[in-house]
C-alpha positions as CSV (number, residue, x, y, z in Angstrom):
1,X,32.7,11.5,-12.0
2,X,30.9,14.1,-10.3
3,X,33.0,15.8,-7.8
4,X,30.9,16.9,-4.4
5,X,31.6,18.7,-1.5
6,X,32.9,16.1,1.1
7,X,30.1,17.2,3.3
8,X,27.7,16.4,1.1
9,X,29.6,12.5,1.0
10,X,27.9,9.5,2.5
11,X,30.0,7.0,3.4
12,X,29.0,3.3,2.6
13,X,31.0,0.5,3.9
14,X,30.5,-2.3,1.4
15,X,31.9,-6.1,1.3
16,X,31.9,-7.2,-2.3
17,X,32.9,-10.5,-3.3
18,X,35.2,-10.8,-6.4
19,X,37.0,-13.3,-8.7
20,X,41.3,-12.8,-7.9
21,X,41.3,-11.9,-11.2
22,X,39.5,-9.5,-10.9
23,X,41.0,-8.2,-8.5
24,X,44.0,-7.4,-9.8
25,X,42.7,-6.0,-12.7
26,X,40.4,-3.4,-10.6
27,X,44.0,-3.1,-8.9
28,X,46.3,-2.7,-12.1
29,X,43.1,0.1,-13.2
30,X,43.1,2.3,-10.1
31,X,47.2,2.3,-10.3
32,X,47.1,3.8,-13.7
33,X,44.4,5.8,-12.3
34,X,46.8,7.2,-9.4
35,X,43.6,6.7,-7.2
36,X,42.4,4.1,-4.7
37,X,40.7,0.7,-4.9
38,X,37.8,2.7,-2.3
39,X,37.9,5.7,-4.5
40,X,37.7,3.2,-8.0
41,X,34.6,1.9,-6.9
42,X,32.8,4.9,-5.7
43,X,33.5,6.1,-9.3
44,X,32.2,3.0,-10.6
45,X,29.2,2.9,-9.0
46,X,28.3,6.8,-9.3
47,X,28.7,6.5,-13.1
48,X,26.6,3.3,-13.1
49,X,23.7,5.1,-11.3
50,X,24.6,8.4,-12.9
51,X,21.3,8.0,-15.0
52,X,19.0,6.0,-12.7
53,X,17.0,8.9,-11.9
54,X,13.6,7.7,-11.3
55,X,11.3,8.3,-13.8
56,X,7.5,9.8,-14.0
57,X,6.3,7.2,-15.5
58,X,8.0,4.3,-13.6
59,X,5.5,1.3,-12.8
60,X,2.3,3.2,-15.2
61,X,2.7,0.3,-17.1
62,X,1.8,-2.6,-14.9
63,X,-2.0,-3.8,-14.3
64,X,-1.9,-6.0,-10.6
65,X,-5.5,-7.5,-11.2
66,X,-7.8,-7.8,-8.3
67,X,-7.7,-11.6,-8.9
68,X,-6.1,-14.2,-11.3
69,X,-6.6,-18.0,-12.2
70,X,-4.0,-20.9,-12.3
71,X,-4.6,-20.3,-16.2
72,X,-3.9,-17.4,-16.5
73,X,-0.7,-17.1,-14.3
74,X,0.8,-20.3,-16.2
75,X,-0.8,-18.7,-19.5
76,X,1.2,-15.9,-18.4
77,X,4.4,-17.5,-17.6
78,X,4.0,-19.5,-20.8
79,X,4.2,-16.3,-23.2
């Protein structure tokens, strides 16, 4: 996890719905790592998002036609 200056942190309150067995496992993990649940979730989310910087090629392979027929749509769904 990348440690930032506290002034650069953004507080984002999040409501998460989890099964009780998952909460138990996350609680055990947090205790093992000597973290609070909030710190654990922050670390997990930061690690998951670390490599998600927007690529310069994002969306270049998407073609949106001006019009298409019902047959074109069905052919696209079936392929």
